[in-house]
N, C-alpha and C positions, 0 to 999 in steps of 0.2 A: 179614906173616910175622914171627914172633917168634924170637929167638935162644934157644938152650938156656939161656944164663945168665938171660935175662929170664923164661923159664918156671920156672926153679929159684927165682928170687926171688919170683915169684908164688905158688909152692907153699909157700915158707917163710913167707909173710906171716901174721902173727898178727892175726886180725880183732878181738881184744880183746872188749870188751863191745858192739860195734856191733850184732851180730845181736840181742842181748838188748834193747837200746834200741829197735831197729826193731820187734821183736815187741811190746814194751810200747806203742809208739806205735800199732800196729795195734789193740791191745786198747782203748786210749783212744778211738780214732776209732770203733771199733765201738760202744763205750758211748755216745758222742755220738749216733751214728745211732739207737741204741735209744731214747734220750731223745726225739729228734725224732719217731720213729714213734709213741711213746706219747703225746706231746703232740698229734700230728695226730689220733689216734683220740679223745683227750679233747676236742679242739676240735670234731670232727664230732658227738660225742655231746652235748656241752654246748650247742652253738649251734643245735641243731635239725637233724635229719637231712634236708638237702636232697639232691637227686640229685647235684648237682655236688660237694657236700661229701663224700658217701659215696664217689664215684668217686675224688676226690683223696686221701681217707684210705686207701682200698684200694690205690691206686697207690703211695702213700708206703710202705705196709707191704710191698708186693711189691718195691719198690726196696730197702728195708731188707734183705729176705731175700736179694736178689741181692748186695748189698754184704757181707752176713754170710758168704755162701758164698765170695766172693773173699778176704775177710779171713781166714777160717778156713783156707783152703788155704795162704795165705801164712804164717800163724802156724805151721802144721804144718811147712812147708818150713824156716822159720827155726829151729825147735826140733829138727829132725831131725839137723842137722849143724853143725859149727863154721864151715864154709865153704859157705853155701847158694848155690844156683844163682841167676842173675839173675831178676828179676821179668819175666815174659813181657809183651810189649807189649799183647797182647789182654786180659790180666787187668788191666793198669794202665788201659787204656781203659774196661773194664767198671766198675772202681772209680770212675773219674772220672765216667762217665755216670750211674751210680747216685747219686753224691753231688750232682751238679748238678741232676739231675731231682728228687731228693728236696727240694732247696732250692726249686726252682720249685713243687713241689706244696705245700710249707709256705707259700710266699708266696701262692699261690692261696687257701689256706684262711684266711689272716689277712685278706686283702683282700676 
């Protein structure tokens, strides 16, 4: 339970440029995921279209779309207000799952 003074200090807090830095970090991470998805498709097409390669490439693209959705939602939230709401744990878990699974698909394509 917080005291009225603590709530007032939290309300008076100036986040500065932190939301903007976080928004830019989400954009950079999304760009990195885009590069991974494009390279996965290029690897599938260049190396000969095996069934496993096509599945891994398609899964990588689907995971990229999932991450893009989560990132876009967070970027919009950060841009909407100077004091954005906390990141929902289920969205954070989805972002982590998409990132780790995309890395696994990329490793499967390379090996």
